[in-house]
Short mmCIF file of the C-alpha atoms (twelve columns), coordinates in Angstrom:
data_MODEL
# 
_entry.id   MODEL 
# 
loop_
_atom_site.group_PDB 
_atom_site.id 
_atom_site.type_symbol 
_atom_site.label_atom_id 
_atom_site.label_alt_id 
_atom_site.label_comp_id 
_atom_site.label_asym_id 
_atom_site.label_seq_id 
_atom_site.Cartn_x 
_atom_site.Cartn_y 
_atom_site.Cartn_z 
_atom_site.pdbx_PDB_model_num 
ATOM 1   C CA . MET A 1   178.414 114.756 55.090  1 
ATOM 2   C CA . SER A 2   181.455 116.844 56.027  1 
ATOM 3   C CA . LEU A 3   180.513 120.146 57.629  1 
ATOM 4   C CA . LEU A 4   182.220 122.760 59.725  1 
ATOM 5   C CA . ALA A 5   181.073 123.066 63.337  1 
ATOM 6   C CA . GLU A 6   178.814 126.068 62.736  1 
ATOM 7   C CA . GLN A 7   177.295 124.434 59.663  1 
ATOM 8   C CA . ARG A 8   176.566 121.297 61.698  1 
ATOM 9   C CA . ARG A 9   174.880 123.371 64.361  1 
ATOM 10  C CA . GLU A 10  172.713 125.140 61.804  1 
ATOM 11  C CA . VAL A 11  171.563 121.741 60.543  1 
ATOM 12  C CA . ILE A 12  170.831 120.597 64.087  1 
ATOM 13  C CA . VAL A 13  168.769 123.708 64.860  1 
ATOM 14  C CA . GLU A 14  166.783 123.263 61.651  1 
ATOM 15  C CA . GLN A 15  166.109 119.590 62.452  1 
ATOM 16  C CA . VAL A 16  164.910 120.440 65.941  1 
ATOM 17  C CA . ARG A 17  162.689 123.299 64.764  1 
ATOM 18  C CA . THR A 18  161.166 121.158 62.016  1 
ATOM 19  C CA . ARG A 19  160.576 118.002 64.051  1 
ATOM 20  C CA . GLY A 20  160.165 119.398 67.559  1 
ATOM 21  C CA . ALA A 21  162.657 116.912 68.999  1 
ATOM 22  C CA . VAL A 22  165.555 114.783 67.756  1 
ATOM 23  C CA . ARG A 23  167.761 112.048 69.184  1 
ATOM 24  C CA . VAL A 24  171.550 112.265 69.435  1 
ATOM 25  C CA . SER A 25  171.955 108.990 67.526  1 
ATOM 26  C CA . GLU A 26  169.809 110.250 64.654  1 
ATOM 27  C CA . LEU A 27  171.788 113.481 64.385  1 
ATOM 28  C CA . ALA A 28  175.069 111.570 64.456  1 
ATOM 29  C CA . ASP A 29  173.941 109.334 61.582  1 
ATOM 30  C CA . HIS A 30  172.585 112.273 59.596  1 
ATOM 31  C CA . LEU A 31  175.714 114.397 60.040  1 
ATOM 32  C CA . GLY A 32  178.238 111.568 59.796  1 
ATOM 33  C CA . VAL A 33  179.905 112.421 63.112  1 
ATOM 34  C CA . SER A 34  180.225 110.783 66.516  1 
ATOM 35  C CA . GLU A 35  177.537 111.048 69.178  1 
ATOM 36  C CA . MET A 36  180.088 112.817 71.395  1 
ATOM 37  C CA . THR A 37  180.478 115.526 68.740  1 
ATOM 38  C CA . VAL A 38  176.716 115.952 68.573  1 
ATOM 39  C CA . ARG A 39  176.501 116.252 72.355  1 
ATOM 40  C CA . ARG A 40  179.147 118.974 72.335  1 
ATOM 41  C CA . ASP A 41  177.203 120.807 69.612  1 
ATOM 42  C CA . LEU A 42  174.031 120.521 71.671  1 
ATOM 43  C CA . ASP A 43  175.828 121.950 74.702  1 
ATOM 44  C CA . VAL A 44  176.821 124.985 72.628  1 
ATOM 45  C CA . LEU A 45  173.327 125.405 71.164  1 
ATOM 46  C CA . ALA A 46  171.691 125.012 74.584  1 
ATOM 47  C CA . ARG A 47  173.921 127.774 76.015  1 
ATOM 48  C CA . ARG A 48  172.821 129.986 73.130  1 
ATOM 49  C CA . ARG A 49  169.167 129.075 73.912  1 
ATOM 50  C CA . LEU A 50  168.659 127.728 70.402  1 
ATOM 51  C CA . VAL A 51  167.628 124.263 71.618  1 
ATOM 52  C CA . ASP A 52  166.762 122.619 74.916  1 
ATOM 53  C CA . LYS A 53  169.043 119.690 75.668  1 
ATOM 54  C CA . VAL A 54  167.239 116.648 77.111  1 
ATOM 55  C CA . HIS A 55  168.310 113.111 77.941  1 
ATOM 56  C CA . GLY A 56  169.249 111.458 74.654  1 
ATOM 57  C CA . GLY A 57  168.602 114.421 72.394  1 
ATOM 58  C CA . ALA A 58  167.194 117.935 72.103  1 
ATOM 59  C CA . THR A 59  163.847 119.685 71.838  1 
ATOM 60  C CA . ALA A 60  162.707 123.058 70.551  1 
ATOM 61  C CA . VAL A 61  162.922 125.992 72.960  1 
ATOM 62  C CA . GLY A 62  160.295 128.526 73.909  1 
ATOM 63  C CA . GLU A 63  157.415 126.132 74.548  1 
ATOM 64  C CA . HIS A 64  154.496 127.934 76.171  1 
ATOM 65  C CA . THR A 65  151.694 126.523 78.249  1 
ATOM 66  C CA . THR A 66  149.422 126.278 75.193  1 
ATOM 67  C CA . SER A 67  151.998 124.752 72.833  1 
ATOM 68  C CA . GLU A 68  151.524 121.059 72.133  1 
ATOM 69  C CA . PRO A 69  154.386 119.038 70.607  1 
ATOM 70  C CA . GLY A 70  153.342 116.386 68.113  1 
ATOM 71  C CA . PHE A 71  153.287 112.670 68.900  1 
ATOM 72  C CA . ALA A 72  156.352 111.977 66.731  1 
ATOM 73  C CA . ALA A 73  158.361 114.705 68.469  1 
ATOM 74  C CA . LYS A 74  157.533 113.458 71.959  1 
ATOM 75  C CA . SER A 75  158.046 109.798 71.096  1 
ATOM 76  C CA . VAL A 76  161.837 110.252 70.744  1 
ATOM 77  C CA . CYS A 77  162.326 111.789 74.194  1 
ATOM 78  C CA . GLU A 78  163.141 109.926 77.439  1 
ATOM 79  C CA . LEU A 79  162.796 106.518 75.784  1 
ATOM 80  C CA . GLU A 80  164.517 104.537 78.539  1 
ATOM 81  C CA . GLU A 81  162.476 106.275 81.216  1 
ATOM 82  C CA . LYS A 82  159.202 105.699 79.393  1 
ATOM 83  C CA . ASP A 83  159.993 102.032 78.854  1 
ATOM 84  C CA . ALA A 84  160.798 101.592 82.553  1 
ATOM 85  C CA . ILE A 85  157.601 103.394 83.561  1 
ATOM 86  C CA . ALA A 86  155.556 101.305 81.135  1 
ATOM 87  C CA . ALA A 87  157.023 98.068  82.524  1 
ATOM 88  C CA . ALA A 88  156.190 99.081  86.099  1 
ATOM 89  C CA . ALA A 89  152.675 100.197 85.154  1 
ATOM 90  C CA . ALA A 90  152.018 96.953  83.241  1 
ATOM 91  C CA . GLU A 91  152.451 95.028  86.489  1 
ATOM 92  C CA . LEU A 92  149.296 96.735  87.775  1 
ATOM 93  C CA . VAL A 93  147.143 95.044  85.119  1 
ATOM 94  C CA . THR A 94  145.747 91.518  85.468  1 
ATOM 95  C CA . PRO A 95  144.184 89.328  82.732  1 
ATOM 96  C CA . GLY A 96  140.535 90.078  82.079  1 
ATOM 97  C CA . ALA A 97  140.632 93.639  83.417  1 
ATOM 98  C CA . ALA A 98  138.670 96.563  81.946  1 
ATOM 99  C CA . ILE A 99  141.021 99.518  81.614  1 
ATOM 100 C CA . GLY A 100 141.303 102.946 80.017  1 
ATOM 101 C CA . LEU A 101 144.408 104.433 78.403  1 
ATOM 102 C CA . SER A 102 144.674 108.105 77.509  1 
ATOM 103 C CA . ALA A 103 146.641 109.350 74.529  1 
ATOM 104 C CA . GLY A 104 150.360 109.901 74.996  1 
ATOM 105 C CA . THR A 105 153.732 108.410 74.202  1 
ATOM 106 C CA . THR A 106 154.115 106.751 77.624  1 
ATOM 107 C CA . THR A 107 150.683 105.134 77.450  1 
ATOM 108 C CA . TRP A 108 151.579 104.067 73.907  1 
ATOM 109 C CA . ARG A 109 154.663 102.268 75.241  1 
ATOM 110 C CA . LEU A 110 152.478 100.740 77.949  1 
ATOM 111 C CA . ALA A 111 149.995 99.520  75.336  1 
ATOM 112 C CA . GLN A 112 152.758 97.616  73.554  1 
ATOM 113 C CA . LEU A 113 153.396 95.636  76.748  1 
ATOM 114 C CA . LEU A 114 149.735 95.130  77.606  1 
ATOM 115 C CA . ALA A 115 149.122 93.569  74.194  1 
ATOM 116 C CA . ALA A 116 150.530 90.370  75.745  1 
ATOM 117 C CA . VAL A 117 147.972 90.344  78.593  1 
ATOM 118 C CA . PRO A 118 144.959 88.177  77.702  1 
ATOM 119 C CA . ARG A 119 141.270 89.048  77.731  1 
ATOM 120 C CA . LEU A 120 141.571 92.758  78.403  1 
ATOM 121 C CA . THR A 121 138.878 95.278  77.573  1 
ATOM 122 C CA . VAL A 122 140.687 98.476  76.629  1 
ATOM 123 C CA . VAL A 123 139.089 101.876 76.082  1 
ATOM 124 C CA . THR A 124 141.264 104.585 74.560  1 
ATOM 125 C CA . ASN A 125 140.985 107.912 72.770  1 
ATOM 126 C CA . SER A 126 144.292 107.333 70.949  1 
ATOM 127 C CA . VAL A 127 144.659 105.817 67.491  1 
ATOM 128 C CA . ALA A 128 148.317 105.027 68.239  1 
ATOM 129 C CA . VAL A 129 147.422 103.183 71.447  1 
ATOM 130 C CA . ALA A 130 144.700 101.183 69.687  1 
ATOM 131 C CA . ASP A 131 147.106 100.274 66.884  1 
ATOM 132 C CA . ALA A 132 149.688 99.074  69.425  1 
ATOM 133 C CA . PHE A 133 147.259 96.435  70.656  1 
ATOM 134 C CA . HIS A 134 146.400 95.248  67.158  1 
ATOM 135 C CA . THR A 135 149.987 95.105  65.917  1 
ATOM 136 C CA . GLY A 136 151.021 93.397  69.155  1 
ATOM 137 C CA . GLY A 137 148.675 90.504  68.524  1 
ATOM 138 C CA . ALA A 138 146.176 91.331  71.252  1 
ATOM 139 C CA . ASP A 139 143.290 90.301  68.973  1 
ATOM 140 C CA . GLY A 140 144.402 86.690  69.265  1 
ATOM 141 C CA . ARG A 141 144.446 86.887  73.066  1 
ATOM 142 C CA . GLY A 142 140.790 87.731  73.403  1 
ATOM 143 C CA . THR A 143 141.349 91.442  73.975  1 
ATOM 144 C CA . THR A 144 138.692 93.972  72.975  1 
ATOM 145 C CA . VAL A 145 139.856 97.478  72.064  1 
ATOM 146 C CA . ILE A 146 137.291 100.297 72.016  1 
ATOM 147 C CA . LEU A 147 138.404 103.499 70.282  1 
ATOM 148 C CA . THR A 148 136.384 106.626 70.965  1 
ATOM 149 C CA . GLY A 149 135.558 109.026 68.188  1 
ATOM 150 C CA . GLY A 150 136.476 112.693 68.226  1 
ATOM 151 C CA . VAL A 151 138.706 115.352 66.708  1 
ATOM 152 C CA . ARG A 152 142.420 114.492 66.503  1 
ATOM 153 C CA . THR A 153 144.956 116.717 68.314  1 
ATOM 154 C CA . PRO A 154 148.715 117.089 67.627  1 
ATOM 155 C CA . SER A 155 149.331 114.486 70.356  1 
ATOM 156 C CA . GLU A 156 147.131 111.997 68.457  1 
ATOM 157 C CA . ALA A 157 144.305 112.224 71.002  1 
ATOM 158 C CA . LEU A 158 140.679 112.015 69.894  1 
ATOM 159 C CA . VAL A 159 138.827 114.690 71.838  1 
ATOM 160 C CA . GLY A 160 135.564 116.598 71.977  1 
ATOM 161 C CA . PRO A 161 131.865 115.892 72.610  1 
ATOM 162 C CA . VAL A 162 131.801 112.534 70.790  1 
ATOM 163 C CA . ALA A 163 134.651 111.147 72.894  1 
ATOM 164 C CA . ILE A 164 133.264 112.611 76.122  1 
ATOM 165 C CA . THR A 165 129.796 111.136 75.553  1 
ATOM 166 C CA . ALA A 166 131.257 107.686 74.885  1 
ATOM 167 C CA . LEU A 167 133.478 107.762 77.974  1 
ATOM 168 C CA . ARG A 168 130.752 108.921 80.359  1 
ATOM 169 C CA . SER A 169 128.754 105.735 79.755  1 
ATOM 170 C CA . LEU A 170 131.580 103.390 80.832  1 
ATOM 171 C CA . ASN A 171 132.716 101.806 84.093  1 
ATOM 172 C CA . LEU A 172 136.397 100.847 84.097  1 
ATOM 173 C CA . GLU A 173 138.613 99.339  86.773  1 
ATOM 174 C CA . THR A 174 141.759 101.369 86.132  1 
ATOM 175 C CA . VAL A 175 142.538 104.417 84.002  1 
ATOM 176 C CA . PHE A 176 146.124 105.089 82.927  1 
ATOM 177 C CA . LEU A 177 146.690 108.775 82.248  1 
ATOM 178 C CA . GLY A 178 149.607 110.391 80.457  1 
ATOM 179 C CA . VAL A 179 150.121 114.102 81.140  1 
ATOM 180 C CA . HIS A 180 151.921 117.104 79.639  1 
ATOM 181 C CA . GLY A 181 153.042 118.425 83.012  1 
ATOM 182 C CA . MET A 182 152.741 118.093 86.773  1 
ATOM 183 C CA . SER A 183 153.385 120.541 89.581  1 
ATOM 184 C CA . ALA A 184 152.376 121.222 93.173  1 
ATOM 185 C CA . ALA A 185 150.318 124.257 92.176  1 
ATOM 186 C CA . ALA A 186 148.692 123.118 88.914  1 
ATOM 187 C CA . GLY A 187 148.472 119.370 89.482  1 
ATOM 188 C CA . PHE A 188 148.430 117.278 86.309  1 
ATOM 189 C CA . SER A 189 147.956 119.518 83.288  1 
ATOM 190 C CA . THR A 190 147.615 119.712 79.510  1 
ATOM 191 C CA . PRO A 191 148.149 122.471 76.919  1 
ATOM 192 C CA . ASN A 192 144.891 121.535 75.175  1 
ATOM 193 C CA . LEU A 193 141.608 122.688 76.718  1 
ATOM 194 C CA . THR A 194 139.464 120.201 74.810  1 
ATOM 195 C CA . GLU A 195 141.774 117.326 75.690  1 
ATOM 196 C CA . ARG A 196 141.391 118.294 79.339  1 
ATOM 197 C CA . ASP A 197 137.623 117.759 79.211  1 
ATOM 198 C CA . THR A 198 138.038 114.405 77.462  1 
ATOM 199 C CA . ASN A 199 140.633 113.250 79.988  1 
ATOM 200 C CA . ARG A 200 138.328 114.259 82.835  1 
ATOM 201 C CA . ALA A 201 135.610 112.052 81.378  1 
ATOM 202 C CA . LEU A 202 138.103 109.202 81.092  1 
ATOM 203 C CA . ILE A 203 139.227 109.664 84.719  1 
ATOM 204 C CA . GLU A 204 135.647 109.684 85.958  1 
ATOM 205 C CA . SER A 205 134.917 106.408 84.160  1 
ATOM 206 C CA . GLY A 206 137.487 104.537 86.271  1 
ATOM 207 C CA . SER A 207 137.665 103.337 89.874  1 
ATOM 208 C CA . ARG A 208 141.452 103.802 90.064  1 
ATOM 209 C CA . LEU A 209 143.630 106.489 88.471  1 
ATOM 210 C CA . VAL A 210 147.241 105.669 87.574  1 
ATOM 211 C CA . VAL A 211 149.275 108.578 86.190  1 
ATOM 212 C CA . VAL A 212 152.346 107.686 84.124  1 
ATOM 213 C CA . ALA A 213 154.808 110.572 83.780  1 
ATOM 214 C CA . ASP A 214 158.585 110.752 83.485  1 
ATOM 215 C CA . HIS A 215 160.630 113.118 85.651  1 
ATOM 216 C CA . THR A 216 160.876 115.828 82.969  1 
ATOM 217 C CA . LYS A 217 157.144 116.487 83.384  1 
ATOM 218 C CA . TRP A 218 157.705 117.844 86.903  1 
ATOM 219 C CA . GLY A 219 157.551 121.636 86.916  1 
ATOM 220 C CA . THR A 220 155.906 121.816 83.488  1 
ATOM 221 C CA . VAL A 221 152.516 123.529 83.586  1 
ATOM 222 C CA . GLY A 222 149.928 123.304 80.825  1 
ATOM 223 C CA . ILE A 223 147.197 125.894 80.506  1 
ATOM 224 C CA . SER A 224 144.517 123.574 81.894  1 
ATOM 225 C CA . THR A 225 144.566 121.335 84.972  1 
ATOM 226 C CA . ILE A 226 143.268 117.811 84.336  1 
ATOM 227 C CA . ALA A 227 143.375 116.656 87.948  1 
ATOM 228 C CA . GLU A 228 144.878 117.588 91.288  1 
ATOM 229 C CA . LEU A 229 147.875 115.548 92.407  1 
ATOM 230 C CA . SER A 230 145.790 114.040 95.217  1 
ATOM 231 C CA . GLU A 231 143.306 112.570 92.710  1 
ATOM 232 C CA . ALA A 232 145.874 110.037 91.502  1 
ATOM 233 C CA . ASP A 233 145.783 106.715 93.337  1 
ATOM 234 C CA . VAL A 234 149.139 105.751 91.834  1 
ATOM 235 C CA . LEU A 235 151.886 107.734 90.108  1 
ATOM 236 C CA . VAL A 236 154.513 105.853 88.123  1 
ATOM 237 C CA . THR A 237 157.570 107.976 87.388  1 
ATOM 238 C CA . ASP A 238 161.319 107.373 87.065  1 
ATOM 239 C CA . SER A 239 164.434 107.699 89.181  1 
ATOM 240 C CA . GLY A 240 165.437 110.985 87.521  1 
ATOM 241 C CA . LEU A 241 162.985 112.790 89.794  1 
ATOM 242 C CA . ALA A 242 164.730 114.890 92.457  1 
ATOM 243 C CA . ASP A 243 164.285 113.772 96.087  1 
ATOM 244 C CA . ALA A 244 162.542 117.018 97.054  1 
ATOM 245 C CA . ASP A 245 160.065 116.690 94.190  1 
ATOM 246 C CA . ARG A 246 159.444 113.060 95.037  1 
ATOM 247 C CA . ALA A 247 158.660 114.089 98.611  1 
ATOM 248 C CA . VAL A 248 156.038 116.550 97.368  1 
ATOM 249 C CA . LEU A 249 154.385 113.872 95.249  1 
ATOM 250 C CA . GLU A 250 154.470 111.285 98.029  1 
ATOM 251 C CA . GLY A 251 152.679 113.788 100.250 1 
ATOM 252 C CA . GLU A 252 149.801 114.020 97.763  1 
ATOM 253 C CA . VAL A 253 149.581 110.669 95.954  1 
ATOM 254 C CA . ASP A 254 148.701 107.470 97.812  1 
ATOM 255 C CA . HIS A 255 151.340 105.364 96.076  1 
ATOM 256 C CA . VAL A 256 154.375 106.584 94.105  1 
ATOM 257 C CA . ILE A 257 156.257 103.952 92.097  1 
ATOM 258 C CA . ILE A 258 159.804 104.819 91.014  1 
ATOM 259 C CA . ALA A 259 160.861 102.944 87.870  1 
ATOM 260 C CA . ARG A 260 164.593 102.596 87.264  1 
ATOM 261 C CA . PRO A 261 165.673 102.704 83.606  1 
ATOM 262 C CA . GLY A 262 168.089 100.007 82.535  1 
ATOM 263 C CA . ARG A 263 166.994 97.485  85.140  1 
# 
C-alpha cells in the first residue's frame, strides 16, 4: 500500500477509532512502511490530539471516566510491562493454592503463566482468564477453574447479582485484581459501576489482595472506586512508574513490587 503521509495518517486515525488501540508493528505491516515512519506519524497525530501515543502503539483520545475500552483494544497495550508484571505476580502463587483472578488483560497474562502451576483452585469472573487455564493445559495438572455467571462487560468481565452471590460464598487465599486506574485520591477504580460491586465481592472473598497494574494506570480515575490504595496487601507494577508516584504508593501499600520489562 503506497500512500501519501496525510493519507497514511487518516488510515491510522480510522484504525485507532475503530479498534480503540493499535500497535506500531501492526500499522507498519498494514501500511507497508517502517515502524519508524509509523512512530513519526503518531507523533504528528498526537500533537493534533487525534490519537494518544502509548508505549508500542496508540489509543483513542477523549476517554472519560465512564468509558470502557474493549478487551481486544487493551490487550495490545503495554505488552512488555504486563508480561513482566504477570511473571512477578506468578511468583506469589504456590501449588495447591485457592486464588481469585478478576477480569483484565494483565490478569489474563498472569493466568497463562499460572496454568503451569499444579493443583490450583481458581475462581474468576472472566471468560478469557478461564480459557487461558484450559488452553494452557491446566486441566491435566489437577487445576479446578470456577467461572462465575453474570452479564458480560466490554472488558470481558462477568458482573452483576449472579456473580456477586457466587463470590460471597467463597474463601480464597489470594485475590489478584486488575484495575482501570489508580490514584491517591480515588484509589483503585473502574469505569463500570456494576463491575465495581462484583470486584468488591471478589476482594472480600480473599485473605490477601494483590493488585496488578502497569504504570499507565497511575493518574487514571474511573467513575467508581473499587478499593482504597491501603486495602492492597501487594501492588505489582512496572519500572515505568515515576519515583514520586512510587513513593505515594509505597506510603499506602504494604508491599510494592517493581517488575522490569525485558529482564
